[in-house]
C-alpha positions in Angstrom: 100.6 143.7 125.9 99.3 145.1 129.2 98.4 143.2 132.3 94.7 142.8 131.5 95.4 141.5 128.0 98.0 139.0 129.3 95.5 137.8 131.9 92.7 137.3 129.3 95.1 135.5 126.9 96.5 133.3 129.6 93.0 132.2 130.5 92.1 131.5 126.9 95.3 129.6 126.1 94.9 127.3 129.1 91.4 126.4 127.9 92.4 126.2 124.3 95.2 123.7 124.8 93.0 121.6 127.1 90.2 121.6 124.5 92.6 120.7 121.7 93.9 117.8 123.7 90.4 116.6 124.5 88.9 117.0 121.0 92.0 115.4 119.4 91.8 112.5 121.8 88.1 112.0 121.0 88.8 112.2 117.3 91.6 109.6 117.5 89.4 107.4 119.7 86.7 107.5 117.0 89.3 106.6 114.4 90.4 103.7 116.6 86.9 102.2 116.9 86.4 102.7 113.2 89.6 101.1 112.1 90.3 98.5 114.8 87.9 96.0 113.4 89.6 96.1 110.0 93.1 96.1 111.5 92.6 93.2 113.8 91.8 90.9 110.9 95.5 91.0 110.1 98.4 89.5 112.0 99.9 92.7 113.4 101.5 93.7 116.7 100.4 96.3 119.2 103.5 98.6 118.8 102.8 98.8 115.0 99.1 99.6 115.5 100.0 102.2 118.2 102.5 103.8 115.8 99.8 104.0 113.1 97.4 105.9 115.4 100.2 108.2 116.6 100.8 109.3 113.0 97.1 110.0 112.7 97.3 112.6 115.5 98.5 115.6 113.4 95.6 115.3 111.0 93.2 115.0 114.0 94.7 118.1 115.6 94.2 120.1 112.4 90.6 118.9 111.9 89.6 119.6 115.5 91.3 122.9 115.8 88.2 125.0 115.0 86.3 123.2 117.8 89.1 123.6 120.2 89.4 127.3 119.5 85.7 127.8 119.9 85.5 125.7 123.2 88.5 127.5 124.5 86.9 130.9 124.0 83.5 129.9 125.3 84.9 128.3 128.4 87.5 130.9 129.3 85.4 134.0 128.5 82.3 132.3 130.0 84.1 131.7 133.3 85.2 135.4 133.3 81.6 136.4 132.7 80.2 134.1 135.3 82.6 135.3 138.0 81.6 138.9 137.1 85.1 139.8 136.0 83.9 141.0 132.6 81.3 143.1 134.4 84.0 144.6 136.7 86.1 145.4 133.6 83.2 147.1 131.9 82.5 149.1 135.1 86.0 150.5 134.8 85.3 151.7 131.3 86.9 148.8 129.5 84.8 148.0 126.4 84.3 144.5 124.9 86.5 145.5 122.0 89.5 145.8 124.3 88.7 142.4 125.7 88.2 140.7 122.3 91.2 142.2 120.4 93.9 140.2 122.4 92.0 137.0 121.8 91.7 137.7 118.1 95.5 138.5 117.8 96.5 135.3 119.7 94.0 133.2 117.6 95.5 134.7 114.4 99.0 133.7 115.6 97.8 130.1 116.4 96.1 130.0 113.0 99.4 130.9 111.3 101.1 128.2 113.3 98.4 125.7 112.3 98.8 126.7 108.6 102.5 125.9 108.8 101.7 122.7 110.8 99.2 121.6 108.1 101.8 122.3 105.4 104.9 120.7 106.9 103.7 118.1 109.5 100.3 116.8 108.5 100.9 115.6 104.9 104.0 113.4 105.7 102.5 112.1 108.9 99.1 111.2 107.2 100.9 109.6 104.2 103.1 107.6 106.6 100.1 106.4 108.5 98.4 105.2 105.3 101.6 103.4 104.3 101.8 101.7 107.7 98.3 100.5 107.4 98.5 99.3 103.8 102.1 97.9 103.7 103.0 96.9 107.2 99.6 96.1 108.9 97.7 94.7 105.9 100.9 93.4 104.2 99.6 94.7 100.9 103.0 95.3 99.4 101.7 95.5 95.8 98.7 97.7 96.5 100.4 101.0 95.8 103.1 103.5 96.5 102.2 107.2 96.9 104.0 110.3 96.1 103.1 113.9 95.6 102.2 113.6 92.0 100.7 110.2 91.0 99.7 106.7 91.9 102.2 103.8 91.5 101.2 100.2 92.0 101.9 96.7 90.7 99.6 93.9 89.8 99.5 90.9 87.4 99.3 93.2 84.4 102.5 95.1 85.3 103.6 98.3 86.9 101.1 101.1 86.8 101.6 104.9 87.0 98.5 107.0 87.0 98.7 110.8 87.0 95.2 111.4 88.5 92.0 109.6 89.4 88.8 111.7 89.4 86.3 109.7 91.5 83.5 112.1 90.8 83.7 111.4 87.0 85.2 107.9 87.4 88.0 108.9 85.1 91.7 108.0 84.9 94.2 110.4 83.4 97.8 109.7 82.3 97.8 105.9 82.6 101.2 104.3 81.9 101.7 100.5 82.2 105.2 98.9 82.2 105.1 95.3 81.3 108.1 93.1 82.2 109.1 89.5 81.9 109.9 87.1 84.8 113.4 88.6 85.0 112.0 92.1 85.3 113.2 93.0 81.8 111.0 95.7 80.3 109.1 94.4 77.3 106.7 97.1 76.4 105.1 100.4 77.7 101.5 101.2 77.2 100.5 104.9 77.5 96.8 105.8 77.7 95.9 109.5 78.0 92.5 108.9 79.7 90.0 106.2 80.5 86.4 106.4 81.6 84.3 103.9 83.5 81.2 103.1 81.4 78.9 100.2 81.4 80.9 98.4 84.1 84.2 98.6 82.1 87.0 101.0 81.4 86.6 102.8 78.0 90.1 103.7 76.9 90.5 106.9 74.9 93.2 105.8 72.5 96.7 105.0 73.5 100.2 104.1 72.4 102.2 100.9 72.6 106.0 101.1 72.8 107.8 97.9 72.1 111.4 97.5 73.3 113.6 95.4 71.0 116.6 93.4 72.1 119.0 96.0 70.7 117.4 98.8 72.7 115.4 100.1 69.7 111.9 101.3 70.5 109.0 100.8 68.1 105.8 102.8 68.8 102.3 102.1 67.4 98.7 102.9 68.3 97.0 100.8 70.9 94.5 98.5 69.1 90.9 98.2 70.4 90.6 95.4 72.9 94.4 94.8 73.0 94.6 96.0 76.6 91.9 95.8 79.4 92.1 97.6 82.7 90.8 95.1 85.2 90.6 97.1 88.5 87.2 98.7 89.2 86.9 102.4 90.2 86.7 101.5 93.9 90.2 100.1 93.7 91.6 103.3 92.2 89.7 105.3 94.7 91.4 103.3 97.5 94.8 103.8 96.0 94.3 107.5 95.2 96.3 109.8 97.5 94.0 112.1 99.6 94.3 115.8 99.8 95.5 115.6 103.5 98.6 113.8 102.2 99.5 116.7 100.0 101.1 120.0 101.0 99.7 123.2 99.5 102.7 123.5 97.2 102.4 119.8 96.0 98.7 120.4 95.2 99.5 123.5 93.3 102.2 121.7 91.2 99.8 118.9 90.6 97.1 121.2 89.4 99.4 123.0 87.0 100.6 119.8 85.6 97.1 118.4 85.1 95.8 121.6 83.6 98.5 121.5 81.0 97.1 118.1 80.0 93.6 119.4 79.8 92.3 117.6 82.9 89.5 119.1 85.0 91.0 120.0 88.3 88.1 121.6 90.1 88.1 119.1 92.9 91.8 119.6 93.5 91.4 123.4 93.5 88.7 123.2 96.2 91.0 121.0 98.3 93.9 123.4 97.8 92.0 126.5 98.9 90.5 124.6 101.8 94.1 124.0 103.1 94.2 127.8 103.6 90.7 128.2 104.9 90.8 125.6 107.6 93.6 127.0 109.8 92.0 130.4 109.9 88.8 128.9 111.2 90.3 129.5 114.6 89.9 133.2 114.2 86.3 132.8 113.1 85.7 130.5 116.1 86.9 133.3 118.5 84.8 135.9 116.7 81.8 133.6 117.2 82.5 132.4 120.7 83.4 135.7 122.3 80.0 137.5 122.0 78.1 134.3 122.9 80.1 133.9 126.1 79.9 137.5 127.0 76.1 137.5 126.6 75.8 134.6 129.1 76.1 136.7 132.2 75.7 134.9 135.5 73.7 132.2 133.8 76.8 131.1 132.0 78.1 127.7 133.1 80.8 125.3 131.9 78.4 122.5 130.8 76.2 124.8 128.7 79.2 126.4 127.0 80.7 123.0 126.2 77.4 121.8 124.7 77.0 125.1 122.8 80.6 124.8 121.5 80.1 121.3 120.3 76.8 122.2 118.6 78.4 125.2 116.8 81.4 123.1 115.8 79.2 120.4 114.4 77.2 123.1 112.5 80.5 124.5 111.1 81.7 121.1 110.0 78.4 120.3 108.3 78.4 123.7 106.5 82.0 123.3 105.4 81.3 119.7 104.2 78.3 120.9 102.2 80.2 123.8 100.6 83.2 121.5 99.7 80.8 118.9 98.2 79.2 121.6 96.1 82.6 122.8 95.0 83.7 119.3 94.1 80.6 118.9 91.9 81.3 122.3 90.2 78.2 124.0 91.7 80.3 126.6 93.5 83.6 128.2 92.4 86.5 126.5 94.2 87.6 129.6 96.2 84.1 130.3 97.3 83.4 126.7 98.2 86.5 126.5 100.4 85.9 129.8 102.2 82.1 130.1 102.4 81.9 128.3 105.8 84.4 130.8 107.3 82.6 133.7 105.7 79.1 132.7 106.9 80.2 132.0 110.5 82.4 135.1 110.5 79.4 137.2 109.5 77.3 135.5 112.3 80.1 136.2 114.8 80.3 139.9 113.8 76.5 140.2 114.1 76.5 138.7 117.5 79.3 140.9 118.6 77.5 144.0 117.5 74.5 143.0 119.4 76.5 142.1 122.5 78.6 145.2 122.5 76.1 147.1 124.5 75.8 144.4 127.1 
């Protein structure tokens, strides 16, 4: 990398890390004001609450990464443009492509880092934050335990294991209930392949009851209509359900394969899985979009305008991505398209702006 490239990259990285710190701080602050009213209802201490919000930081960093990449590019290149440094480089025969390529290469490297960060750091940190809130802050010890594959929780009916809850269809798949006596001796196991919320009640699609005799023998029979009633409403299962941010890509892939083998519709999970790949690479799209905008600013470019523009474009990206993901969850868009369409649209916009700015 030559001196000019190092200079441009150094300016960008300084603004990028500053933008990432600021956007992450704003995001966490928003979480704080959203959750603090709920948290303060419980008798908890300040260190525990602080720990909870610290474990929320990795997810916030990943979510605000596109905005930080865009702001970093708009501010750093905008300042170079305002100080006529870009004009001086162009006067020496250095085209905009030579200025943009180092930024794109560095942003690709950061995107790969964020991909690994989102795979190895974000899921366990987010899951731990949720466990802290439910188990330690709210003291809801029986509300549920979460792992990479299913939902576990205990209530008065017994110990529940649910493979998957589809909140779009209000459906439960792979419900297993373990009923024990006061001494925690297992009495019977109820297995229900699927259940659907209809007319304010769970409609169980068949099921099997396994009775455990004293000698260890197991007697299985069909679940009779009305013999077992699921009491919790869909809202309770939605609260217990593990979110996509708490899964790694590999965990989601395994979950999808397992559920597909059981005939479960996994469109929503596929969208979330592909989005885990699309989101980190939004940083490259942000640089593609921000560079031509900043270069076109000329002497009129200023810090406040670039920050405002960056926030507006970031908001537009999040809205577009949210709409595409929602369409994907509903089955209106193929999962792969739904996850990547936001990047594609803004990438095309960035390429068009670059082509028009190349002659600046």
